[in-house]
N, C-alpha and C positions, 0 to 999 in steps of 0.2 A: 704271810701275804705281803706283797710289796707292789709298787706301781712305778713303772718307768716314767710315767708322766709327772711324778712329784718333782723331778728335776726341771720339768717344763714350766711349772707354775709356782715354784717356791718364790716367796717374797724376800728379796734381799733388802739390805739396808738402803740401798740407792734406788729401789723400786722393783718392778717386775723383772724377772730374769731375762737374760739375753735370749734364751730358748723361746720363752713366750713371745718376746718382741719379734723373733725370727718367724714364728707361725703367723702372727699378725701381719707381717710384712708379706709373707707368701700369699695369705688370703687377699690382701690389698692388690698385689700384683695380678692375681687371677680374676679380679672383679670384672674387668672389661669383658672377659670371656663369658663369665656368668651372667652379666647384665644382658648381653646379646641373647644368651639362651633364655633368660627370663622374659624378655620382650617377645621372643618368638612364641614361647609357651602361652603367654598372656593373650597374644593376638590370635592364637589358634586353638581355643578350647574345644573339648569334646565332651559329650554327655556320658552319663554312667553306662558301662557296657559297650560304649562306642569308641573307646580310647585308642584305636588302632594306630593312628599316626603319632600321637603322643608317646605311646609305648615304644614304637619304632625308633623315635628320636632318642629316648633314654637308653634303649638297648644298644644303639650305635655308640653312645657315650661309654657305656660299661665295657663293651667289647674292645673299644680302643684303649681302655685302661688295663686290659688283661684279665678281666673277669670271665668266668665260664657262665654263659647266659642260657637260660631255658625259657623260651617264650610260651605263650598261650597257657598259663597256668591260671585256672579259674576265670577264663575269658581272655581279656587282653592283659592280664597280669603277667609278670615275669620275675624270675629269680636269678640274681647274679651272685656268684660265689667266688671268693678269693682265699685260697689256702696259703698260710704263711707260717708253717711250722706248728709245733705243739702249743696248745693254749686254749683259752675260752672261745666259744662261738657266740658272736654278737650279731644280732639282726637289726638292721636300720630300715625302717619302712617309709615309703612316701605314697601318698595317694595320687591318682592321675586324673580324676574326672572333674568336670565343671558343672555349672547350674544353668537351668533355663531362665536366665535373667538378661534383660537388655541393658547393655552397659551404658552408663551416662557419666563416666569420669572425665571425658574430654581429653584423655591422654592421647598422644600421637600414635601409640601402639594399642589403642583401644580395640577390643574385639568387634568385628562386624559379622561374625559367623552366625549362620542359621542352621538349625537341624530339626529332625523330626523326633519329638519326645515319645515316650512309651505309650502315651495316649493316642498317638497318631497325629497330633497337632504340631504344626511348624512353629518353632520357637527361636528366639534369640538365645545365644549361649555366652556365658561369661564365667571367668574364674573369680567369682564373687566371694569365695570362701578361702582364698589364699593358697590353693593347691599348686599354683604356678610357683609361689614362693617356696613351698615345701619341696617341690621337685628340683628346683634350682639349688637350695641348700643341701639337699641330698646329694646332688651331683657334685657340688663343690666339696663336700665332705669326702666323697669317694676319691676325688682327685687329690686331696691333701693326704689321705691315709695311704694311697698308693705311693705318693712322694716320700712318706715317712715309714716306709715298710721296715726300716731298720730299727724303729722305735717300738714295734709291737710284734706279738706272736699269737697265732690262733687262726680262726676261720671267720672271715667277714662275709655276711650274707646281707646283700642290699636287695630289698624287694620293691617292685612297683605294683601297687594294688589298685584294681579297678573298683568303680561303683561304691566309693565310701558314702556318697551323698544319698544313696538308696539303702545304706546299711546292709548291703549284701555282698560286697566284694571280699571281705575277709573271710566270711563263711565259704564263699566260692573257692578261694585259694586253699583253705583248709580241707574242704571236701575233695579237692583235687590233689591232696597228698603233700601239701606244703611241708609238714613236719615228718613225713615218712619218705619222701623222695629226695629231700635235701637235708643238710645238717641241721639238727634240732638246736635251737639257740639255748644258751645259758642266760642271755638277757635280751630283751626287746627294747628298742628305743625309737622315739618319733618326736616330731615337732608339731605344734599347731599355732598358727599366727594368732595374735591377740589384738583386736581392733581398739582396745581401750588402754593400751600400754605403750610407752614411748619406745620407738626404735632404738635398739642398743641395750634394751633391758630384757630380762628373762624372769619369768615367774614359775614357781613350782608348787605343787600341792600333794603332800602325802595322802595315801589312802584314797577315798572316792574323790574323783575329779570331774567325771562326766556321768550322766544319768542313763539308766535303762530308758530306751525309747521304744514304745509300742504304738502302732497304728491300728485303730479299731473302727470298723464300720458297723453302724446299727441300721438295719433295714426295718423301718416301722411300717406295719401293715395297717390298713384301714378299710372302711366301707365308704366309698365315695358317693357323691350325689350333688344335688343343686345347692349352691351356696345360700339360697333363700330358705332352705328347709334343712338346716343342720341337725335337727332332732331325728331325722331319718337316716342319719349317717353315723359312722364312728370316725371322727376327723383325726387323720394322722398328723396334721400340723399341730393341733392342740396337744396330742399325746406326745409328739416329739418335743414340743416346747416344754412340757412338764418334765420330760426325761432330762433335757438340757439343764433345767434349774435343779433338779434333784441330784444330778451328778456333782454339783458344786458342794454338796454336803459330805462327799467322801472325804475330801481334805479337811473340811472344817469341823466334821462331827464323827468321823470313823477312824481317823489316823491321829496319833499324838501330834500335838502342835510343833514339837521339836523336830518331827520327821518331814523332810521336804517331799511334797507330792504336787504334781500339776496334772489336771484333767482339763483339756481345752477342746471345745467343739470348734473345729476350723471351718466346717462347711455344713450347711443345712439346706437341702434341696427337696422341693416338693411342688407339685402342681404346675399349671401352665396358663391358667386364666382366672380372671378375678372372681367369677361367680361359679367356679367348679371346685368342689371339695375332691381331692385326689384320692386314689386308692392306696397311696403309700408315701412315705418320706424317707430320706436317706441322710443320716448324720455321719460325719467323718471326724474322728477323734485323734488327738495325739495325747499320750499318757507318759508321764515322766516320773520315775522313782529312782531310788538307789539300790536298796537291798532286795534280794529275790523274794524274801518274806513279804515285804511291803508291796512289791510288784504283784504277786499272786493275790493278795487281798484286795487290792484296787481293782484288778481285772475281774475278780469274782463279784465285787460290789457293782460294777458297771452292769454285768449281766442280770443280777438280781433286780436292780433298779429299773432296767429296761423292761424285763418281763412283768414285774408287779405293777408298774405304771399302767401297762396295757391291760392287766387284769382288772385294775380299779376302774379303768375306763369301760369295762364290759366286753372286752374281746375274748373270744373263746381260746382254749389252749392251742388249738391248730393255727391261730393267727397271732401268736405272740411274736414280738420282734426277733429278727435273726441277728445275733451278735456275732461278728466275724473278726477274729484276731488275725491281722495280716502277718505273713510269714517273714517279711523283712524287718525283723526285730534286732535292735542294737542293745547289747548288754552294757551295764554300767562300767565306766572306766575306772580302774583301780591301780594306783601307783604304789608299787611295793615301797613300804616306808623306809627300809634300810637302803635300797638302791637310791631312793629319792634323796635322802639325807646325804648320802655319799656324794652324788653328783652335785647337789646344791652346794655343798661345802667346797668341792673342787672349783665350781664356777665363781663362787664368792671370792675365793683366793685369786682367781685369774682376772675377773672382770671388776671386782670390788663389791663390797657389801651393798652399796646404794644401787647397784645395777642388777641385783639378783634378789627378788623379793618373794615372800610367801603369798601365793594366790589364793582364790576361793574356788570351791566347787561350784559348777554351773549345772543347769538343767538341760544343756545341749548334749547331743550324743556323738559318739565317735566309735566306729567298729574296730578300731585298733585294739579295743578291749578284748576281743575274741582271742587274740594271740596269747594273752596272758592267762586265759581261762582254760586253755587246752591242757588236759591232765597228762602228766603231772604239771601243776602250775609253774609258769615261767615268770620270774621277776621281770616286771615291765615298767616303763616310765615314759609318759608323754609330757614334755615340757611345753611351756607357753612362750612364744616369741613375740616381743613387742614390735609394733609395725607402724606406729604413728609418728609423723614428723615432729621435730622439736618445737616448731612454732605453733602447730595445731594442738600439741599436747599442753603447752603452756596455756594456750587460750581455753582448752578444756578445763584445766585445773582452776582457772579463774572463774569458770562459769560462763564464758563468753562464747563457747562453741559446743555444739552437740556433735559427737563423733558418730559416724555411721556404723551400724553393726555389720558383722558378717552376713552374707547373702543380700547386702544392699547393693543397688545398681551403681552407687557412687563410692563404694569402698575401694580405696586405692592405697596400698601400703607404700611407705618411703623405702624404695628398693635398696639403696646402698648400705645404710646402717642395719636394715633388717637382715638382708642376705648375708653380709659380712659377719654380723654377730652370730647368726645361726651356723654358719660353716665353722667358725672359730670355736664356739662352744660345743657343737656336736663332735668335732674332731677331738677335742680335749676329753669329752666323756668316753668316746670309744677307745682312745688311747689308754685312759685310766683303767678301763675294764679289761682290755687286752694285754695290759702289763702285769696281770696276776701271775703268781706262781702257785 
C-alpha cells in the first residue's frame, strides 16, 4: 500500500513541503468564492425535507465541476459521481437542512427566512448547526479534488443529504438505493463543526463519537374530574410525574455507572384549567445511548416503568400508558479506529500536533452513522472542525466567556479559518485514501 499524498505532506527540514504549501495557497485563493457561497447558504436556510433550493445550488456546483449528478435521492438528496480511473471509492457527505431557530447573531448575512414546520407552525429558520459550513467545505473539497485529478485515482462520490436534523435523511437515501444505484464506497467521510474548539483546529475520536438517539412518547391515561375531588379520579398528572421521577433511576440504578445513558423528558403536557383534572397527559422523551444492547435495555425499562407506575395507581390493564417509539431514530456514530488513526496521523503531519487533538464522545446524534452500518460495514469517519474565533476561544479558556452551543440562536462560526481548514484537511484525507494501490 502506498499513498500519493505522502509527498504532499512530508515534513522537510525547512518545514512543510512545497506541495502542502501549494495546496494551502490554492485553498486561500479559492476562499473568496467559498465565502460568497457560505453567506448565500447561511442567509437562505431550508428546513428538513424542504431543501429544494439548497440542493439545486449545490447540484449546479457539482455539474459545473464535471460530476455526474442524480437528483431527488431520498427527497431533496443528490449523488454526484466523478470517476477517475481504477482505485478506491470514497464518499464525502454533507447535510443540507437547517433548524427552526430565529437567528440573533447580528451578522450582515443573517437569516430572515420563515417557513412552515412539520407541525404546521410558521417558524424562523437558521443554520444553527453549521450545515452551511459543511456544505461550503464540501464544495471547496470537490473543487480542489477536481483541480488535483492527476494526484488521485478511483471514484469520488459526493452526496448532499436531506433531513439530518430529523435523523431521517440518511435512512431515506439508503432506502432509495444509495448503495445499490451508485458506486458503493470503500470509505465514508464527513465533517461536523465544533462550537467549543478554535477555528483552525481539528479533533478526532476513534470508536463511538455520537450517541443513539431515540424519541419516545408516553401517553398517560387517567380518569378526569373536579380538582376539588381528586379522590374520585385517577390523576394523569400525578401518574406522569411519578413516571418522570422513576425514569431517572434507569441511568442511576439499572445501567452500570461507566456506561453513558441520558433519559430526558423534554415536554410534559396535560390539562387546560386550574380546577380540572384531565383525562390524560403526554410526555415526550429523548433517549441517548451508545451500544445497541444498552439502547434495548433502556427502552424496555421505560415501558416497564410507565406501565407499572400506572398499575400502582390503580389503573386497569386497558388503561395502561401507551409508549410510542418514534421511527426517526439515529444510530450511534462509530468511527472506524484504523481509518481514524490513519487520517489523524496524516493531519497531524500537515497541520501540526497542536492543531489536531483527540476529542471526546458526545451524547448528540448524527445520522451519518447509518452509512457505516450498512452491511457489509463500511469504514467511516466523521471529524470535528473547530469554529471559534481566536479571541473568543482565548476568553473561553480563561473562563471569561461562555460559548454558545450548536442549535443556539447566536452560534456564529469564524468563517475563514473554519472553512479553509476544513477544505484543506478533507482534501488531504481524500487524496490519501485515493492514492492506495
